[in-house]
Phi, psi and omega in degrees: 000141184234148175274005177230071185287158172292135184234137174235125182273131184241115179223018174223153177302321181296318180294323178294316178296322178296318178296319178299320180296325181293329184252002187301329183266004180289152176281328184221139176233131176268137182232153172200165176221155165241137185212169180239133183211062179251328183233023178223160173282313180273142178293139178265114182294133179244336179198140175240127181242140171208155181203153173226162181303128179086350180258161175290171171276120180266128177247112184262131179266100182287352175283342183247329186233131175281160178296138180259166179297324180297319180287325175300317178296321179298320181288314190271343180230224168055209188285173175296135177253139177251134171221155176243126183053067200272355192304313180284327175299321179297326175295318179301311181294324180299322183271326181278319184258334179076019180223156173285161176260114183201149349291152188229142164236125173267114185291341174289320175296315178303316181295323181296335179268004179243357183194181189270002178260109188284338184225054183293131178290165184299312183297321177294322180294318177298315180296321181299317187266330186245343184081356180277143175254111183280149178295147179243008190291342182251015183304322184258022183297153168271102186280355178273344180286145177230144359281154173288146178284164176299325179294319178296315181297317179297315179302314182294321180295319181295337178295338178250327182300313183282342178298324178296318180291318178303315183295325178301316178293315181297317182300317179298317180292320179295317177297318182296323182266000179070033185245008182299319180297328178296314180297316180299318180293316181295322181286325175296321177295324178297316178297317179296320179295320179297327180285346181254031187301318182287326176298325181293343178305322183288350179256000185301322185299333182291347180287340187289125185288344181253020182301328183295343179281350183265152173284165178306321180290322177294320177300317180296322177296316180296320177300314181294321181295315180290323177299316177297314183298317180298314180296319181289320178298320178295313183293318181277348182057054176231153177301149180308312184295335177290331179277298174192134183288154176304318184298327179285320177297321178296317180295321177297317180296325177298317188267340179046059181294144182252354179208175184294328179296312179294325178296322181293342181271357175288122185300130177093348181276111186272152180307318180300322179292319179297318179297320185280318188237003187303315182299319181290319179298317179293324178298318180293320176296318180299319178299318179294323180290334184271352180290137178297143183306322183291341183268354181281152176291160177296155180298137175300142180277142178285129177282002184266353181284153179302321181297318180293313182298320181297315180292318180298319179297319180294319178294318178301323181298319178296312182295316181298322180294318180290322178298319178296321179295325180275343184075034179234167178287142181305324182291345174290329179278306178214135177276161182302320181299324179290322176295319179295324177296322176296316180297313181300316180296319180296315181293333180268355182073027181263164175302138183283128178281072183292149175296151178260186175060212185293332178292319177296321179301322183276325194249334191304313183298315180294319179295318179297317183297317183289326177293322176295321181292317181293328185282347181294000000 
């Protein structure tokens, strides 16, 4: 392995198709992107990198060349693709290429199932498996400027060249520990989730950690406000905060203003925003106010009650024990939000939203047992 890989610059459709032909028969292809995301909702692609064993590192200039059918086939079909911490890269490919990336392995997910660091960065992962220390001098580069320097090109190439070596080590360890199927399932779920990005808009409100402080009607107002904001930010291609911050939507839901005067009294809401979006914000609040009481969702449960805390502690104990046995971080098995959903369902007497797949196989029986014991 070398810190000075062969690099080929791609800025025409013909050159991109030729590069695709060179790697078409590879078993594994490493991918990465550089992008800009300061004044847009969608990431703006600035560079696409890919490499396969024995081939050079190809650097594609998306400012000059549109995605070709050959590259779309390479992404959506063909050999296994490797990415590290892929969520935003998948967005780049979705908008630049218009296709999902499959089959996919995210080497950060693979690493999380092999050790106690759940979100290990690429450079740390390379050092862990190969002992090489990659340069960090171009981490904050402006990748939209042209021409790119030799240092930028080298940095970008190393992001895919070493990914192939990392995966070789990870694959051997996963096979040895019998966890390859876990990685494949988690990465398939990641690809499916990326394809449902607009559907996820309707779930954005659930991210707020103080949702339990709101009444059912306030929650419904906040849900409608965030759903509108996500759709509009996506449609206008502007950052969420440029349209309206979460904290302001939450404050509006708390106060449920019925007119512009009441809206103007919401702390932090400036006159330009009221002038630009006030009618729409009031319409959404009005819709929430007009819903029949029986149609509202149940009030969120407070995580501060003794009953809630007792159940959450018991569930954490099960997850922590299994995580320790596997040598992974507890959040790799179940996130806090998933544990809280189990507690809420148990306290309400609703069906328990148990994890599926391999996590359910390992945890469902234990989680069910401790909730039954605590509930006695």
